[in-house]
C-alpha positions, 0 to 999 in steps of 0.5 A: 453500530449503524455506521457499518454493515452488519456483516462487517460488524459480525466479522470484526467481533467474533465470539470464540468458542470454549474449545477455541479459547482453550487452544488459545491458552497454549499461546498466552497467560491469564491475567487478573485485572483490577479496576483501573489497570492499564493493559496497554497505553498510547505509543505502544505496540500492544498484545492481543487480549481475549476477555474472560471475565469483567470489562475493559474500555478503549480510551482516547485521552487528549485535549483535556478529556477522555472519550471511550471509543469501545467497550468490551464486556463479552467473554471470549471476545478479542481486543486487537486489530491489524496493528498487531500484525503491522507493528503500528503503535496505537494512540489510545489506552485499554483500561480495566473498567471492572475487575476481571480476567483476560488472556494475553497473547503477546505479539511474537506468540501471535505469529506462532498461533496464526501459523499453527492453528488453522481454524482459529487463525482464519477467524482471527485474520478476518477479524483483524482486517475487519476491525481495521475497516470498521475503525477507518469507516467510523473514524472518517468523521470523529477520529482525533488520534490522527488528523490531517488538515490541508487544502484540496488544492495542495499537492503536499496534502494529496500526497499525505492523504494518498499515503494514509489511505493506501496504507490503510492508516485510520485518520480524520481528514479535515479539508480547509475548503469543505470544513472551514469552521472545524478546521479553523477551530483546530488551527486556533487551538494549536496556533496554526495558520492555514497557509502554512499547512498541511498539518498532521496532529498526532493524539493532540500533542504532536504537530507536524507542518508540511511533513514528508511521508517518512516523517509521518510514518515515523510519527505514527509508528508505522515503520517496522523495527527488525533485527538488522543482525539477522541474515534473510533468506530473501529480500523483496524490494517493492510491494506491488502485486509481484512483490507481495506475491513473492513475500507470501510464497517466500515466507510460506515456503520456508524462506525468512523474508523481508519485504521492503517498500518505499511508499505504499503497498500495491504499486501501480495496481494499488491506485486502481479503482477496480480490477475485474480481470483478476482470477477468482473475483468476477465482481472485481476488487480495488487495488487497495483491497488486493494489496491489503489482502496480500499484506495480511497473508504475508504477515500471517506467515511471518514475513518482515515488512519495512515500510516506508523504506527506500533502498539507497544502496545495493552491494554484494559482499564477500559472504554470499549475501547482498547488502541493501542500505535503507533510507532509515539508515539500517542495512538488510542483508539477504542471501537472495533478492527479488526486484519488484520495484515496478515503474512509475507513470511518465509525465506529459512533456509540458513546461508547467505540468508540475505546477498542477500536480496534486491540484488537478493533475493526477497519476492515479484514479482512486476514491481520493482523486475522484472526490476532488473532481465530482460533477466536473468534466475530466480528461484521461490520457492513455490507451492501456488498461489503467487508463481504461479503468480510470475512465470507467470509474471516473464516469460514475463521479464526474460530469463527463470524461474525455479519453485521449489516445495518440493512435486511432485504435483503442483496442491496440493496448486495452483489453476488449471488455474495457473497450466495449464498456468505454464505447458504450458509455454516454459519459465517455467521449473518445478522442483519437489521434489527440494529445494535451497541448497546454494546461492552465489555471490559477490555484488549480488546474482549470483548463486543458487544451486538446490538439488533434494531430490530424489537423492541428485543431485545438479544443479548450475544455474547462476541467476539474482533473487531468489523469495521466496514464501514458506508459512507465519509467522503471524504478531501477536507478538503485540497482547501481552497477550490481544489476544490468539494465537495458537502454530503457532502465528495465532488467533483462532476465533469463535468456534475455541476459544472454540474448542481449549480450549482458555479462553473465559470471556463471559458466556452469549454467545459464541464468534461471528464468526471471534471474538477472545477470547477477546470480541470486537476483531475480526481476519480476513484474513491470521492472523486468524487461518484456514483461506482460503488464497485467496484475495476474502476470505479476502475481504469477512471476512473484510466486514463480520467483520463490521456486527459482530462489529455492533452486539458487539457494540449494545450488549455493549450499551445495557449493559451500558444502552446507545444507539448505 
């Protein structure tokens, strides 16, 4: 398999030992298969299979012909990938191409296996994650199960593309400008017009025109079903680093945990091309990689993932539980809540800025955006670490990077290791005391006007992209009247509740550290007032919150005369 590295292929295709297979038998059933038996089909959530004898093939059936995607004929090799944990449906069939036997491990038993069998679990987790990486890499040019067709000048297309990429969904992206012949052939087949796009085609059967990310997630089975009659011990809202950490530690430390995310895993950190100051990763890692690893950990321990689901209502009922209404129509009940919804980057105060969002104006600097700006000059606005990381990443792709800050000292808000690299890079020009005065273009952004605030001199640049990292506005509107926020919309927690004069109903004790003015609701990461805006700090707070949740639940159990 030359398209992927040997290391990734080996990790994604382990052969289990005889001893390991014997341990796996405790969680599954041996199944005899005859030629042509279908072990799972399209639009289902398949189980895990271990080959014992014979041969099976993964078959893609659409548009009038069948294509074999993979063949499994090695005894003790597993059939499955990350969808076994995420619950995503598949777009192909597994068929017995020779008589034989397989060991079938159902998805609910797989969770038990991963929790109990450490040796096998480590191999299995690495295999599932590597298989998803292999499918994504190989599918970029030949995947037909899920195709996105759109223009690189379309903000709608970029939003859908980012959703698929950040949630690690295998797909093929057909760009109208770069692949006109391939796009035209597909459009003609389905009777579509390019100007009506973007389009999503699922399994060659269903076509969505200009779908929302929620409609796309529902189409491909990304949304997770869960028992709404179940009372969770902990609901974590937001799957950035803080929320992911809370979900991992919550479920691993015995709390029945649900993780609710409105858009995509990773939060703002998930849009970072490279994080180098996170403990234990001296070579750095991307925000997507960090988020994926954390998500796999949370699912491994048994956390429930609700994605994409936005919390649309929040209330406390009379039975010691919180009720969270979701955009899907479901209601989640939980005895405690961790708020980790973070903050969104603010926009420039320009009248026409929204016309270019997704078409030259971006609020993230990942591989997706960088590809749209190759060999053009770009402007990065902001003086924090996110802006610094974006400037350095884009400097490897763009013709030149212009970094704008309103103040005079780049060191004021940015880590020194980033500052030194930026100042030493010939591909980056730092503009101090400078702001964006205007943006203009036809189909997409073409020019940015810079204004030096010391002398009001304007400079017009021809650019391919404007990347904005100028502070953040908290995602706290959903908290309604249940949880107090400060004048800026952030959630005070711990001693800040009392110092700020916010109401606190518990006379017997002060708020716990990270606890909001509503007992049992904790704020972590960027949503918390006065938080430190670093990935490591967010992970630490998310982890720490679980200890405080245990303390709160024990207190509640004592008051109610029950055991926790």
